[in-house]
C-alpha positions in Angstrom: 9.0 -26.0 36.9 7.5 -22.5 36.8 9.4 -19.2 36.8 7.7 -15.9 37.2 9.4 -13.2 35.1 8.6 -8.9 34.7 8.3 -7.9 32.0 7.9 -4.7 30.4 4.8 -3.9 31.6 5.4 -4.7 35.2 3.0 -7.6 35.1 4.0 -10.8 36.5 4.0 -13.2 33.9 3.7 -17.1 34.3 5.8 -19.2 31.9 5.8 -22.8 31.9 9.2 -24.4 30.9 10.2 -27.8 30.4 13.8 -27.9 31.7 15.0 -30.4 29.3 14.2 -29.2 26.0 13.6 -25.2 26.5 9.4 -25.5 25.4 7.1 -23.7 27.3 4.6 -26.6 28.1 0.5 -26.2 28.3 0.6 -23.2 26.3 -0.3 -22.5 22.4 2.0 -20.3 20.8 0.6 -17.4 18.8 3.3 -16.6 15.6 1.2 -14.1 13.7 -0.9 -10.8 14.6 -2.9 -9.4 12.4 -5.0 -6.0 12.8 -7.4 -4.2 11.5 -6.9 -0.4 11.2 -9.3 1.9 12.0 -10.6 1.9 15.0 -8.3 -0.8 15.9 -4.7 0.8 15.8 -6.1 4.5 14.6 -8.9 6.6 15.9 -10.3 7.1 12.2 -11.7 10.5 10.7 -13.0 8.8 8.2 -16.9 9.7 7.9 -17.9 6.5 6.9 -21.8 7.7 6.8 -20.8 10.5 4.4 -18.8 8.0 2.5 -21.7 5.5 2.0 -24.2 8.7 1.2 -21.3 9.5 -1.6 -20.8 6.2 -3.2 -24.6 5.2 -3.3 -25.2 9.3 -5.0 -22.0 7.7 -7.7 -24.0 4.5 -8.5 -27.1 6.0 -9.1 -25.6 8.6 -11.3 -24.0 5.6 -12.7 -27.5 3.8 -13.4 -27.8 1.5 -10.6 -31.3 1.1 -9.5 -31.7 2.9 -6.1 -33.7 0.0 -4.4 -30.5 -2.1 -4.3 -29.1 0.9 -2.1 -30.0 0.5 1.3 -29.0 2.9 3.8 -29.1 0.1 6.5 -26.4 -2.2 4.7 -23.1 -2.3 5.2 -20.8 -0.8 2.0 -19.7 -3.9 1.4 -23.0 -5.7 1.2 -24.7 -3.3 -0.9 -21.8 -3.1 -3.3 -22.4 -6.8 -3.7 -25.7 -6.6 -4.5 -24.7 -4.2 -7.1 -22.2 -6.4 -8.4 -24.7 -9.4 -8.7 -27.2 -7.2 -10.2 -24.5 -5.4 -13.1 -23.3 -9.2 -13.4 -27.0 -10.4 -14.8 -27.7 -6.7 -16.6 -24.8 -5.4 -17.5 -21.6 -5.3 -19.7 -17.7 -6.0 -19.1 -17.6 -2.1 -19.9 -20.2 -1.2 -17.4 -18.6 -3.0 -14.3 -15.1 -1.9 -15.2 -16.9 1.7 -15.2 -18.9 1.6 -12.3 -16.1 0.2 -10.5 -13.9 2.4 -11.6 -16.5 5.3 -10.5 -17.0 3.7 -6.4 -12.7 3.1 -6.4 -12.5 7.3 -7.3 -15.8 8.1 -4.7 -14.3 6.3 -1.8 -10.6 6.9 -2.4 -11.8 11.1 -2.4 -13.8 10.7 1.1 -10.7 8.6 2.9 -8.7 11.1 2.5 -10.5 14.2 3.2 -9.3 14.1 7.1 -6.5 11.2 7.2 -4.1 14.4 8.4 -5.8 14.2 11.4 -5.3 10.6 12.6 -4.3 9.9 15.3 -3.1 6.1 17.4 -4.6 4.5 19.6 -3.1 4.5 23.2 -0.4 2.0 23.0 -1.1 0.6 19.8 2.8 1.4 19.1 4.3 -0.5 22.1 2.3 -3.3 21.7 3.5 -3.6 17.7 7.0 -2.8 18.8 6.6 -5.6 21.5 5.2 -8.4 19.5 8.0 -7.9 17.1 10.9 -7.8 19.6 9.3 -11.1 20.9 9.6 -12.8 17.1 5.8 -12.3 16.5 5.2 -11.7 12.6 2.4 -8.8 12.5 0.4 -7.9 9.4 -2.1 -5.1 8.7 -5.6 -6.1 7.0 -8.1 -3.3 6.3 -11.1 -2.4 3.7 -9.2 0.9 3.5 -7.2 2.2 -0.2 -3.4 1.5 0.2 -2.7 5.2 -0.2 -5.1 5.7 2.6 -3.9 3.4 4.7 -0.1 4.6 4.2 -1.3 8.0 4.9 -3.3 7.3 8.4 0.0 5.3 9.8 2.3 8.1 8.9 -0.2 10.8 10.3 -0.4 8.8 13.4 3.3 7.9 14.1 2.7 4.3 13.8 5.9 3.3 11.7 6.8 -0.4 12.8 7.2 -2.4 9.9 4.5 -4.6 8.6 5.4 -8.2 7.3 2.7 -7.9 5.2 0.0 -5.3 4.3 -3.4 -6.0 2.6 -5.6 -3.5 1.8 -8.4 -2.8 -0.1 -6.9 -2.4 -3.7 -5.3 -5.8 -3.1 -8.1 -7.7 -4.3 -11.1 -7.7 -5.9 -14.3 -6.0 -3.8 -15.7 -9.8 -3.2 -12.6 -10.9 -1.6 -12.6 -8.3 1.2 -13.7 -8.7 4.5 -15.6 -10.2 5.9 -14.9 -12.9 3.4 -12.6 -15.1 4.6 -10.2 -14.9 1.5 -8.6 -11.7 2.6 -7.2 -13.1 6.1 -6.2 -16.2 3.9 -4.3 -13.8 1.8 -2.7 -12.4 4.5 -1.9 -15.7 6.1 0.3 -16.6 2.7 1.9 -13.4 3.3 3.2 -13.7 6.3 3.9 -17.7 6.5 1.8 -18.5 9.3 -1.6 -21.0 9.6 -4.7 -20.2 11.2 -3.8 -21.9 14.3 -1.1 -20.0 14.8 -2.8 -16.4 14.8 -5.0 -13.9 16.3 -7.0 -11.1 14.3 -8.2 -8.0 16.0 -10.5 -5.8 15.0 -13.6 -3.7 16.5 -16.3 -4.9 13.9 -18.3 -7.6 13.8 -17.1 -7.7 10.1 -13.3 -8.6 11.2 -15.3 -11.2 13.4 -17.0 -13.1 10.9 -13.8 -12.5 8.6 -11.8 -14.6 11.3 -14.8 -17.3 11.6 -14.6 -17.8 8.0 -10.4 -18.3 8.1 -10.8 -20.4 11.3 -8.6 -17.8 12.9 -8.7 -16.8 17.2 -10.8 -13.5 16.8 -9.8 -10.8 19.7 -12.4 -7.6 19.7 -11.4 -3.9 20.9 -13.8 -1.4 22.4 -11.7 1.8 20.6 -13.9 1.5 17.5 -18.0 1.5 16.4 -18.3 -1.6 18.9 -18.9 -1.3 22.2 -19.1 -3.8 24.9 -23.0 -4.4 24.4 -22.6 -4.6 20.6 -19.6 -7.2 21.3 -21.8 -9.3 23.2 -24.8 -9.3 20.9 -22.8 -10.5 18.5 -21.7 -13.6 20.6 -17.7 -12.4 20.6 -15.9 -14.5 22.8 -13.3 -12.2 23.8 -12.7 -8.5 24.0 -10.0 -6.0 25.8 -10.5 -2.3 26.1 -7.9 -1.6 23.4 -4.5 -2.9 21.5 -3.1 -1.9 24.4 -4.3 -4.8 26.5 -2.9 -7.5 23.7 0.1 -8.7 25.3 -2.0 -8.9 29.0 -5.0 -11.2 27.4 -2.2 -13.4 25.5 -1.0 -14.5 29.2 -4.0 -14.5 30.7 -5.3 -16.7 27.9 -2.7 -19.6 28.7 -0.9 -18.2 24.7 2.4 -17.8 24.5 5.0 -15.4 22.1 7.7 -17.6 21.0 10.4 -14.9 21.0 9.9 -15.0 25.3 11.5 -18.6 25.5 
């Protein structure tokens, strides 16, 4: 039997119920939704190019060869090269000293404009709707915890996340795009890869999802345009998180709390 209901967005949503056991037929359940922060839930004020320049200056001051630092590379790939260089040529003390300098530099740049952070339109409504439907929501970011909490506060996002994994919650080499970061937050949320969706604004998020065998959805509110996503062969994208519930419905995914 097919029941047509009208949800809070005023959209006709098809739900398939078997009268005997009340379960949805032909749909895949989504039990966990995990979000990136900057460019996905909030309009970031972080100047990532400035952060990279300052970070590279700090690394050179700490004795890292400049040929390891490529402006065209991401910060994560550059830091991976630096780490491997120190392992081969440095000491444990070198690693600790340089890691500390990197952390201080990145944290300082992140917090410079955090008070101007604003929420992506529809983000708060989306998060609340998911929670009302019994979906666990998580936040996975390369930002520091101090920055993340401040950004959420200034953006007015007060919806509590079941789990939040930030840059300082694991070693740099296990951060996005490493799938270990996503597996870490799924364990905290007690959800499985097939039950989840990761929403993000960058190819790094898509790579992270693929590494953990998690469904991915790209958004256009951050650094990537539709053309960028198409070049990356992203299979699914929406304009913003405000369209997430519509997307789930159109893709034959359902929220168990709406049974």
